[in-house]
C-alpha positions in Angstrom: -17.0 -44.7 28.4 -19.0 -41.5 28.9 -21.1 -40.2 26.0 -20.1 -37.0 24.4 -22.2 -33.9 25.4 -24.0 -31.9 22.7 -21.5 -29.2 23.0 -18.6 -31.6 22.4 -20.4 -33.2 19.5 -20.9 -29.8 17.9 -17.3 -28.9 18.3 -16.2 -32.2 16.8 -18.6 -31.7 13.8 -17.4 -28.1 13.2 -13.7 -29.2 13.4 -14.3 -32.2 11.2 -16.2 -30.2 8.6 -13.6 -27.5 8.6 -10.8 -30.0 8.0 -12.8 -31.6 5.1 -13.4 -28.2 3.5 -9.8 -27.1 3.8 -8.5 -30.5 2.5 -10.9 -30.3 -0.5 -9.9 -26.8 -1.3 -6.2 -27.6 -1.0 -6.6 -30.2 -3.7 -8.2 -27.8 -6.1 -6.1 -24.6 -6.4 -8.7 -22.7 -8.4 -11.4 -23.3 -5.8 -9.0 -21.8 -3.3 -8.6 -18.7 -5.5 -12.3 -18.4 -5.9 -13.0 -18.8 -2.2 -10.3 -16.3 -1.3 -11.6 -13.7 -3.9 -15.2 -14.1 -2.6 -13.9 -13.1 0.8 -11.3 -10.6 -0.2 -13.2 -8.5 -2.7 -16.0 -7.4 -0.3 -13.3 -6.7 2.3 -11.2 -4.6 -0.1 -13.9 -2.8 -2.0 -16.5 -1.9 0.7 -16.5 1.9 1.3 -13.3 2.2 -0.8 -14.3 5.6 -2.1 -15.6 7.1 1.1 -12.6 8.8 2.5 -11.2 12.0 1.0 -7.8 11.8 -0.6 -5.0 11.3 1.9 -1.2 11.5 2.2 0.3 11.4 -1.3 -3.0 10.5 -3.1 -3.7 14.1 -4.0 -0.4 14.5 -5.8 -1.0 11.3 -7.9 -4.6 12.3 -8.5 -4.0 15.9 -9.4 -1.2 15.3 -11.8 -3.3 12.7 -13.6 -6.3 14.9 -13.6 -4.4 17.9 -15.1 -2.9 15.5 -17.7 -6.4 14.3 -18.5 -7.6 17.8 -19.1 -4.5 19.0 -21.1 -3.9 15.8 -23.1 -0.1 16.5 -22.6 1.1 13.0 -21.5 4.8 14.0 -21.4 4.3 17.3 -19.6 3.0 16.5 -16.1 1.9 19.5 -14.1 0.8 20.0 -10.5 -1.5 23.1 -9.9 -0.4 24.1 -13.4 3.3 24.1 -12.7 5.7 21.5 -14.2 5.9 18.3 -12.0 9.3 16.5 -12.1 9.3 14.4 -8.9 8.0 11.1 -10.4 7.9 9.7 -14.0 4.4 9.6 -15.4 3.6 5.9 -15.9 1.2 5.6 -12.9 -0.5 8.8 -14.1 -1.0 7.3 -17.5 -2.8 4.4 -15.8 -5.1 6.8 -13.9 -5.8 8.8 -17.1 -6.8 5.6 -18.9 -9.2 4.8 -16.1 -10.7 8.3 -16.2 -11.3 8.0 -19.9 -12.7 4.5 -19.8 -15.1 5.1 -16.9 -15.8 8.8 -17.3 -15.2 9.2 -13.6 -12.4 10.8 -11.5 -13.8 9.9 -8.0 -11.9 8.3 -5.1 -13.1 4.8 -5.9 -11.6 5.0 -9.4 -8.4 6.5 -8.1 -8.0 3.7 -5.6 -9.0 0.8 -7.9 -5.5 0.4 -9.3 -4.2 -0.3 -5.8 -6.7 -3.2 -5.5 -5.7 -4.5 -8.9 -2.0 -4.3 -7.9 -2.6 -6.1 -4.6 -4.5 -8.9 -6.3 -2.0 -9.3 -9.1 1.0 -9.1 -6.7 -0.4 -11.8 -4.4 -1.4 -14.0 -7.3 2.2 -13.7 -8.7 3.6 -14.6 -5.3 1.5 -17.8 -5.2 2.3 -18.8 -8.8 6.0 -18.0 -8.7 6.7 -19.6 -5.3 4.8 -22.8 -6.0 7.7 -24.7 -7.7 10.0 -24.1 -4.7 7.6 -24.2 -1.7 4.7 -26.2 -3.0 1.2 -24.8 -3.6 0.1 -24.6 0.0 3.1 -22.9 1.5 3.3 -20.5 -1.5 -0.4 -19.6 -1.1 0.2 -19.0 2.6 3.1 -16.6 1.8 0.8 -14.7 -0.6 -2.1 -14.5 1.8 0.3 -13.5 4.6 1.6 -10.5 2.6 -1.9 -9.4 1.6 -3.0 -9.5 5.3 0.0 -7.8 7.0 -1.3 -4.9 9.1 0.2 -2.1 7.0 -1.1 -3.5 3.7 -4.6 -4.7 4.8 -5.5 -1.9 7.2 -3.9 1.1 5.5 -2.2 1.1 2.1 -4.8 -1.2 0.4 -7.3 1.6 0.5 -5.1 4.4 -0.8 -4.4 5.2 -4.4 -0.6 5.1 -4.5 2.2 3.8 -6.7 3.9 1.5 -4.3 2.2 -1.8 -4.7 2.7 -1.7 -8.4 6.3 -0.8 -8.0 6.9 -3.4 -5.4 5.2 -6.1 -7.5 7.5 -5.4 -10.5 10.6 -5.2 -8.3 9.8 -8.5 -6.6 9.1 -10.2 -10.0 12.6 -9.0 -11.1 14.1 -10.6 -8.0 12.4 -13.9 -8.7 13.3 -13.8 -12.4 17.0 -13.5 -11.5 16.7 -16.7 -9.4 14.6 -18.8 -11.8 16.4 -17.9 -15.0 19.8 -18.0 -13.3 19.1 -21.5 -12.1 18.2 -22.6 -15.7 21.3 -20.9 -17.1 19.1 -18.6 -19.3 21.3 -15.6 -18.9 20.3 -13.7 -22.0 16.7 -13.9 -21.0 17.6 -13.1 -17.4 19.3 -9.8 -18.2 16.9 -8.7 -20.9 13.8 -9.4 -18.8 15.0 -8.0 -15.5 16.4 -4.9 -17.0 13.1 -4.4 -18.9 11.3 -4.7 -15.6 13.8 -2.2 -14.1 13.0 0.3 -16.9 9.2 0.0 -16.2 9.9 0.4 -12.4 11.9 3.5 -13.2 9.0 4.9 -15.1 6.9 4.4 -11.9 9.3 5.6 -9.2 12.6 6.6 -10.6 16.1 5.6 -9.5 15.3 3.0 -6.7 14.5 0.4 -9.3 18.1 0.5 -10.6 19.5 0.1 -7.1 17.4 -3.0 -6.5 18.3 -4.5 -9.8 22.0 -4.1 -9.0 21.7 -5.6 -5.6 19.7 -8.6 -6.8 22.3 -9.4 -9.5 25.2 -9.0 -7.1 23.5 -11.3 -4.4 22.7 -14.0 -6.9 26.0 -14.0 -8.8 28.1 -13.9 -5.7 26.1 -16.5 -3.8 26.3 -18.9 -6.8 29.9 -18.0 -7.5 29.0 -16.8 -11.0 30.3 -13.2 -10.6 31.9 -13.3 -14.1 28.3 -13.1 -15.5 28.3 -9.5 -14.4 30.9 -8.8 -17.1 29.2 -10.8 -19.8 27.9 -9.6 -23.2 24.4 -10.7 -22.0 24.7 -8.2 -19.1 25.6 -5.5 -21.6 22.6 -6.4 -23.7 20.3 -6.2 -20.7 21.6 -2.7 -19.8 21.1 -1.8 -23.5 17.5 -2.8 -23.4 16.9 -0.7 -20.3 18.7 2.3 -21.8 16.7 1.9 -25.1 13.4 2.0 -23.2 14.4 4.9 -21.0 16.1 6.7 -23.9 13.0 6.5 -26.0 11.0 7.9 -23.1 13.4 10.7 -22.3 13.7 11.7 -26.0 9.9 12.3 -26.1 10.0 13.9 -22.7 12.8 16.3 -23.6 10.6 17.8 -26.4 8.2 19.0 -23.7 10.2 19.6 -20.5 13.7 20.3 -19.2 15.5 17.0 -19.2 18.2 18.4 -16.9 15.7 19.5 -14.3 13.9 16.2 -14.5 17.1 14.2 -13.9 18.3 16.5 -11.1 14.9 16.2 -9.4 14.8 12.4 -9.6 18.2 12.2 -8.1 17.2 14.6 -5.3 14.1 12.6 -4.6 16.3 9.5 -3.9 19.2 11.1 -2.1 17.2 13.3 0.3 16.0 10.3 2.4 19.5 9.2 3.4 21.0 9.7 6.9 23.3 12.4 5.6 20.3 14.5 4.5 18.5 14.3 7.9 19.2 15.9 11.4 21.6 13.7 13.3 19.3 13.1 16.3 16.4 12.1 14.1 18.7 9.7 12.2 20.0 8.0 15.3 16.5 7.6 16.7 15.3 6.1 13.4 18.2 3.7 13.0 17.6 2.4 16.6 13.9 2.0 16.2 13.8 0.7 12.7 13.7 -3.1 13.5 10.9 -2.6 15.9 8.9 -0.4 13.6 9.3 -2.9 10.8 7.9 -5.6 13.0 5.0 -3.4 14.2 3.9 -2.3 10.7 3.7 -5.8 9.3 2.1 -7.6 12.2 1.0 -10.2 13.0 3.2 -12.1 10.5 6.4 -10.5 11.6 6.1 -12.3 14.9 7.3 -15.4 13.0 10.8 -13.8 12.9 11.2 -15.3 16.4 11.6 -18.7 14.7 15.1 -17.5 13.6 16.1 -17.6 17.3 15.8 -21.4 17.5 19.2 -23.1 17.5 19.9 -24.4 14.0 17.3 -22.3 12.3 19.7 -20.1 10.4 21.7 -23.1 9.3 18.5 -24.7 8.0 17.6 -21.6 6.0 21.2 -21.2 4.6 21.2 -24.9 3.6 18.3 -24.4 1.1 19.4 -22.4 -1.9 16.1 -20.7 -2.7 15.5 -19.7 1.0 19.1 -18.5 1.2 18.7 -16.3 -1.8 15.6 -14.7 -0.3 17.3 -14.2 3.0 20.5 -12.8 1.6 18.6 -10.4 -0.7 16.4 -9.3 2.2 19.6 -8.5 4.2 21.3 -6.8 1.3 18.4 -4.5 0.6 17.5 -3.8 4.2 20.3 -1.2 4.9 19.1 0.9 2.0 16.0 1.7 4.1 17.5 1.2 7.5 19.9 4.1 6.8 17.2 6.3 5.2 15.3 8.1 8.0 12.6 9.4 5.6 11.6 5.9 4.6 7.8 5.2 4.7 6.6 1.6 5.4 5.0 1.2 2.0 8.5 1.5 0.5 9.2 -1.9 2.0 6.6 -3.8 0.1 9.1 -5.7 -2.1 11.0 -6.8 1.0 8.2 -8.3 2.9 7.5 -11.3 0.6 11.3 -12.1 0.8 11.1 -12.3 4.6 7.9 -14.2 4.6 9.3 -16.7 2.1 11.9 -17.5 4.7 10.0 -17.4 8.1 6.8 -19.2 7.0 8.6 -22.4 5.8 10.8 -22.1 8.9 7.7 -22.0 11.2 6.2 -25.0 9.5 9.5 -26.9 9.8 9.8 -26.1 13.5 6.2 -26.9 14.2 6.8 -30.4 12.7 9.9 -30.7 14.9 7.8 -29.8 18.0 9.8 -26.7 18.9 8.6 -25.0 22.2 9.0 -21.5 20.7 6.4 -22.3 18.1 3.9 -23.1 20.9 4.6 -19.7 22.4 4.1 -18.0 19.1 0.8 -19.8 18.6 -0.3 -18.7 22.0 0.6 -15.1 21.3 -1.3 -15.2 18.0 -4.3 -16.8 19.7 -4.4 -14.0 22.3 -4.4 -11.4 19.5 -7.3 -13.2 17.9 -9.3 -13.4 21.1 -8.8 -9.7 21.8 -9.7 -8.7 18.2 -12.8 -10.9 18.3 -14.0 -9.4 21.6 -13.6 -5.9 20.1 -16.5 -6.6 17.7 -18.9 -6.3 20.7 -17.5 -2.8 21.4 -19.6 -0.6 19.0 -23.0 -1.4 20.5 -21.7 -1.5 24.0 -20.1 1.9 23.6 -23.2 3.3 22.0 -25.2 2.1 25.0 -22.6 3.7 27.3 -22.9 6.9 25.3 -26.6 6.9 26.1 -26.0 7.1 29.8 -23.1 9.7 29.5 -20.2 7.4 30.1 -18.1 8.4 27.1 -16.2 11.6 26.4 -17.1 14.3 23.8 -14.4 13.1 21.5 -15.5 9.5 21.8 -19.1 10.7 21.1 -18.0 12.3 17.9 -16.3 9.2 16.8 -19.2 6.9 17.7 -21.7 9.1 15.8 -20.9 7.3 12.6 -20.4 3.8 14.0 -23.2 1.4 13.3 -24.7 0.4 16.6 -26.5 -2.7 15.2 -26.3 -5.7 17.6 -27.2 -8.2 14.9 -24.3 -6.9 12.7 -21.8 -7.0 15.6 -22.9 -10.4 16.7 -22.8 -11.8 13.1 -19.2 -10.6 12.6 -18.3 -11.7 16.2 -19.6 -15.2 15.4 -17.5 -15.5 12.3 -14.4 -14.2 14.0 -15.1 -16.5 17.0 -15.3 -19.4 14.6 -12.0 -18.4 13.1 -10.4 -18.2 16.5 -11.7 -21.6 17.4 -10.4 -23.1 14.2 -7.0 -21.5 14.7 -6.8 -23.2 18.1 -8.0 -26.6 16.9 -6.5 -26.9 13.4 -2.8 -26.8 14.2 -1.8 -27.9 10.7 -3.8 -25.1 9.0 -3.1 -22.3 11.6 -1.5 -19.8 9.2 -4.2 -20.2 6.6 -6.9 -19.7 9.2 -5.0 -16.6 10.4 -5.0 -15.1 6.9 -8.7 -15.7 6.4 -9.5 -14.4 9.9 -7.7 -11.1 9.0 -9.7 -10.7 5.9 -12.9 -10.9 7.9 -11.4 -8.5 10.4 -10.8 -6.0 7.5 -14.5 -6.4 6.6 -15.4 -5.5 10.2 -13.0 -2.5 9.9 -14.9 -1.4 6.8 -18.2 -1.7 8.5 -17.4 0.1 11.7 -14.3 2.3 11.3 -14.8 3.9 7.9 -18.2 5.5 8.9 -16.7 6.7 12.1 -13.8 8.3 10.3 -16.3 10.2 8.1 -17.5 11.9 11.3 -14.1 12.9 12.7 -11.7 13.3 9.8 -10.8 16.9 9.2 -10.3 16.2 5.5 -14.1 15.6 5.1 -15.1 19.3 5.6 -12.1 20.4 3.5 -13.4 18.2 0.7 -16.9 19.6 1.1 -15.7 23.2 0.9 -13.5 22.6 -2.1 -16.2 20.8 -4.0 -18.5 23.7 -3.3 -16.0 26.2 -4.7 -15.6 24.0 -7.7 -19.4 23.9 -8.4 -19.8 27.6 -7.8 -17.1 28.6 -10.3 -17.7 26.0 -13.0 -17.7 27.7 -16.4 -16.3 30.9 -14.9 -12.7 32.1 -15.1 -10.9 31.3 -11.7 -7.3 31.8 -10.8 -5.3 31.4 -7.6 -3.7 34.6 -6.2 0.2 34.3 -6.2 1.5 32.9 -3.0 -1.7 31.1 -2.1 -0.8 28.0 -0.1 -3.5 25.8 -1.5 -3.0 22.1 -0.7 -3.1 19.6 -3.6 -6.1 17.9 -2.1 -8.3 21.0 -2.2 -6.8 21.9 -5.7 -7.9 18.4 -6.9 -11.5 18.8 -5.7 -11.8 22.3 -7.1 -10.3 21.3 -10.5 -12.5 18.2 -10.7 -15.6 20.3 -9.9 -14.7 22.8 -12.6 -13.5 20.3 -15.2 -10.3 22.2 -15.8 -6.9 22.8 -14.2 -6.7 25.5 -11.5 -3.8 27.8 -12.3 -2.1 30.8 -10.6 -2.6 34.3 -11.8 0.4 35.7 -13.7 -1.0 39.1 -14.8 -2.8 42.1 -13.2 -6.1 41.2 -11.5 -9.2 41.7 -13.6 -12.8 42.3 -12.4 -14.2 39.7 -14.8 -12.1 36.9 -13.3 -12.7 35.2 -9.9 -9.8 34.7 -7.6 -9.1 32.4 -4.7 -6.6 33.5 -2.1 -5.4 33.3 1.5 -6.8 36.1 3.7 -3.2 37.0 4.5 -2.5 37.9 0.8 -5.7 39.9 0.4 -4.7 42.9 2.5 -4.7 46.1 0.4 -7.1 44.8 -2.2 -10.6 46.1 -2.8 -12.8 43.0 -3.4 -16.2 41.4 -2.9 -16.2 38.1 -1.1 -18.3 35.4 -2.8 -17.5 32.4 -0.6 -15.0 31.3 2.1 -13.1 28.1 2.7 -11.2 27.0 5.8 -8.7 24.2 5.4 -6.8 24.6 8.7 -7.2 26.5 12.0 -4.9 29.2 10.7 -5.6 29.1 6.9 -8.7 30.7 5.5 -9.4 31.2 1.8 -11.7 33.7 0.2 -13.3 33.4 -3.2 -13.4 37.0 -4.4 -14.1 39.4 -7.2 -11.9 42.5 -7.3 -13.5 45.9 -7.5 
């Protein structure tokens, strides 16, 4: 028998050690949690506050900031005007953080998202354990946290959606667990209370999801009469009492009619009927592929449903059947809503993962050929991602000899070109790829941890590059300068000035007060900010300028 080479011995030692570590961790759930947090927190928090506010962040931030300044918690405003689009619960959370920390920067604004993600994934693990076992439940939780859309986009934005999704999903699970135990009073009271809290975060969608979950469970278990029980009436009463108390206080400060009309409009405007026909058709046709794309790589496991007998196996297990039916019942709400944004689907994703991950494990144990192809595809993705870690120093070297374009040069200007840093991350990801290949029984866990390390590499290389190329960075710089220059001085917006919420936030934060629009005749003792288009015919002195788009230029002026 030939003796093993040093390379073979090294591989055997690495593989054996990895198996022992994973086995030891799997026997001690709290060690797993500690190890995962030790890896996840640096990946989630590194450079969290670098980027300027993006997408809907400025709205959430500015409403909370103006609430913080005014102290009017039931009178939300946006640039000084009443804001009705969302109930204020998330803004209250931000205001509490502002007052606890004394800060209103991007890191503080995004910290609730990190908290929501950690709490959501912890809840998935804890809630699924009785049905799937600790290891599979943890795999589902880790998979949700490391889907592409969550890990590489929404986890570093200060938005409502992870909080809302977590509450909604907990409501889904409460329907199942309490229904199985026959605790109907507790089921209706708890789930309708969660619905009320969800309403205070995002409005009407919470009620839709509650109704669908109850219908799916009661029809599937042939207990539809429960929908007409006194316990159901009690649950609805609890929800109405919570919302009634809120709206009673709210109506003392704002128009209740306008608020309710706006909340309805916010929900109905996303349907097919409210969108152009061509856009709606295109969206409906592409939706399944977009869903898979946004939540890669885990959505590749949906291929397991194509194996003969797979759907019968899922439907034969009550808990998996409930998750599958609920997923299919809610999906058309978004499939027929062309204005849907992927983050609206965060309560759906764990339902799907709860079905396909146990199915993948079952088919792997059965030796299904399709699982082998899936593993090969995932391994190819890991190999490509690992090789990409050598890209930054290689591209910087190519830049030195003029082999990259001007746009690439601007992007690379912020990318660390450190060979040791690239090689260190490359080595860790290469080890993860090797363990994915060798440890077939632990492939999905290895994949989840690999993606966390990949997010760390994203933080190290991509965030600095974005700071060099993102157009929002100079906009933030200019707005912060205007805020500093006018602090302690009267400043108003000229009527009709199209100032974005992001610039309004940075100016208001710099000044320490809400930026409002002028409603009276202009006065020489007041400073004004206005679009150049609206300044024609005025006699004024320019104090500063701010460009926020190629075609939009603002001037800070004093009228003469």
